[in-house]
C-alpha positions, 0 to 999 in steps of 0.5 A: 675912914680917917678924917683929915683936917681942912687946909689952914690956908684956903680951908678946903676939905680935899686934903691928902697925906703925903708921908708925914705932910698934909697937902692941899691940892687946890692951893698946894699948901703943905703942913704937918699935923702936929699938936699945938705947942700948948698941947704938945708934951714937954720932952724935958718932962719925959722920963729919961731912958737910961738903958743901954741898947745895941744897934738893933734896939735890944737892952744890954746888961752886965755879963751879956755877950755881944757881936761886933757888927762892923770892922773897928780900928783900934785907936793908937794901934794897927789892930782891927776888931773884925766884924763878927767877933764875939765879945763875952761878959761885957760891963756897962759904964757911963760915958761916950763908950758905954761897954767895957770888955776884953777881946781875945788877941787884943785885950781890954777895950771900950766899945760903943753900943751902936757897933754891937748886937746882942748875941 
């Protein structure tokens, strides 16, 4: 069985978990069970994940085919890329819009990876 820590306020042993918080029923104190700052890993030391991921978390590569998951308005035009549109042979680029592609009927476009899923 999991051994939960004592309440840091009243040192009672009757603590319980409520989602991400630990709760003491005696004094109603709530706290998180995080490691102290000295033991916590530094996020700056973690290796940076440079992979481009789609809306569901799949890693995308150059040449993949993707499907647009929602209707997207084309900036500066009255055109709309409908959800469900399949886009073939994507190219990954750096920047805010991380996919360069060509969509039939619309032309060259840049898309954000959060609005597509791998086909």
